[in-house]
Structures are given as structure tokens and as C-alpha cells.
N, C-alpha and C positions, 0 to 999 in steps of 0.2 A: 504495498499500499504504500509505504512511504519512498519506495522507489518511482512507482509512478507519481505521485507528486511532485517530485523533486524533477522528475522527467517533463510535467507539463509547465513547471515553473521555469525548467530551461527553455521550453520552447515560445513559452512566451517571452523570457527575453531578447531570445533572436529575433524572434516576428517583430517585436518592439525597435531595436536595434537597426533593421533594415529597414527599416521606413514604412511597414507594411501598415495599409489603411484598410478597412472594407471599402468596399464598394460602392454599397448601397447607402451610406451614410446618411444624416439629412439633418447638417447641423445649420452653419450660417448659410444663408440664400437660398438659392434654387439650388435644390441638389439634385442626384443622377435619378431619383426616383421619381420627382416631379417633371424631369426633362421626358423621362418615357412616358411618362402620362399625358405629355402632350403633342404623344405622336399621333398621328391620325392614319389608320391602316385603311385604303377603300378598297371596295369590294375585288376580290379574285375571280376569275373564271374556273367553272369547273369543279369538281368534287374534292380534288384533293387542293384546290386553291382554296375553298372554302374550309378544310381543317386548318392548313397553314393561318388563316386568315384569325378564325375564332381565337385558336390558341394562342396567337401574338397578340391579341385583345387582352387576351387574361393574364397574359405576363407582362405586358406593359404598363398595367393599369389593373392591379387586381385588386386592390380596394375602390376602386371606382368612384375615385377623387374627380370631383369637375374642376379642370383647368382649361384655359384658353390653348385651342389644338393651334401651336407654333411652328409643325414641321408636319410633311406627309412622306410616305413610304411609298416609292412607288418599287413592286416586286413583279419579276418575271419569271415564272415558274416553267422547267422542264421537265419533263416525267420519261424516263426510257425501262421499260421491261428487256432483259436480256436472260436467254437461257444460262444456268449456270453448271447442272448437274444435266451429263447426259450420256445413256446407257449405251450399253454394245448395240442394242437393237433400234437406235436413236430415239428413246423414249426421254424426255424431260422431266428429271424428277426434281429441280429445284430452280427457281427464278430469283436473279436479281433485281428490283426495283431501285432506278436511281434517280434522286428527285435533286434540280439542280437550281439554285433561287439566286438570280441577280437583282441586286437592291440599291435603291439608292432613297439617302437622307436628304430631303428638299425641305429648304428654310420658306416656308407656307407666306411670306410678306414678299419676297424677293427672287422667287423660285429658283436661286444659286443653289446648285449640289453642295452638299458640305461632306457627305459621306457616301463611299460607294464599295462595294464587296458581292463577292460571290461564295455563295456557302453550298458545301456537296454532301449528301448524303445517302448511303446506301444500305437498302434493308433487305433481306433477303425471306423466300418463304417456301416451302415444299409443294411440289404438285402433287395432288393428289387424285385419284381418279373418277372420286365422284366431285361430280361440277359445284355443289353448292359448297362443299368443305375447301375446295380449291380457290372458288371464289370470296369465299369468308377467310380464309388465308392471304387471300391478297389484299383485301380492305384491312386487313389489320396489319400487314406492312406497310399499305398508303398511311394510316396513323400514325405509326411509329417515325416514318419518315418527316411527318407534318412537323410532330413534335419537337424530332430533332431539329430538324429545319428552322422552326420558330423560335426555339431554344437559344441557336448558335446567332441567328438575327438579333435576338435580345440581347445576347452576353456581348456583341461587337458593337450593338448601339450604346450601350450602359458604359464600354470602355471609351467609346467616343466622346461621350459626355463629360465623362471623368477626366479625361486627357483633356477637355477644352476646360473644363473646373480649375485645373491644375496650371493650365496657361494665363489663364487669366489672372490666379492667384501671384502668379511669379511677377506677371506683368504690373499687379500692383503695388508686389513689394517692393519692385525696381523703382515705380515711379514714387514712393513715399520719398519725402524726404527725409536725410538722415540726422 
């Protein structure tokens, strides 16, 4: 027990000395959470687009706070299904569903692109001879890929907003008279 406590204290000391800070802090001024909540996610086409948008809305503003929308998120999705496991008799036994999302964070007032990135996730599923079971496995793979893509988009946006806040902090410190 004492060893665990010492290890935990040591870990806290190391993290504190390296400049570690929580990403979603909300101390002075608008924090990352408020910036994420100010992102508008327009409707996406298709079933997988709906899944990505729905999960992204839940992740960007989980508390449902009311803030003016200052940003818009433009997302382009591309989905591809490819055979992964093929037996000697050319029977496909496993598929890979690849979901690629290209997204841009746009300032709503100036229409300027603030951040742009690409996210790619692969979800696999078994090919089962029963049609309903295979369809169910494919839908589950779509849900998993959509959740992973939306989580990655949210993480990248949170990092972008955190870096912007750090840059503004550093500029304010440099501009302050000594």
C-alpha cells in the first residue's frame, strides 16, 4: 500500500514538473469546453454521416450549454469496404470498413479556415452466411468507426483550441510591461 502511494506521489511530482495541464480546464476566460460547445456541426449525408454528426454533437457539448456558435465544422466523409479474409474457395470471411473524414474548422464571422485535418479509422467485421447477421455486423462496424472518427475530431479540435489559448497567454505575458 505504501509503495503504491509513493508511486502515485512520484507520478504527480513528475507530471507537475513537466508542465502537464488538463486539456479541458475551465479556469480564466473561455476554456476549451466553451470553445468546443461553440462549434456548429451541419447535417451530414447518409447513415454513417448521421452517426458521426450525432456522436460529435454529444462530445462537443455534453452538458448542452447555450453558447453562440462561433465556428462551423465542414466534414467530408468517405467510406470504403474491402475484403480482408478470403478462403481458398474465394469465399470472403472478413471485411474492413475504412472511414475517412476530412474536416475544416471555419470561423463563422470571417469564413476563414482555422484548422484542417484528416482522420481515418478502420473497423472490421465477420462475413456470416446469414444475411441479417452480416448486415448487423456491418452496422456495428459503422457505429464503431463513426464513434472513433468523431472522438478523433473532437480531440484534434480540443488540442487546437488549447494551443490557441496557450499562444494568446504567451502573447499577453510578452506584451505586459515588466
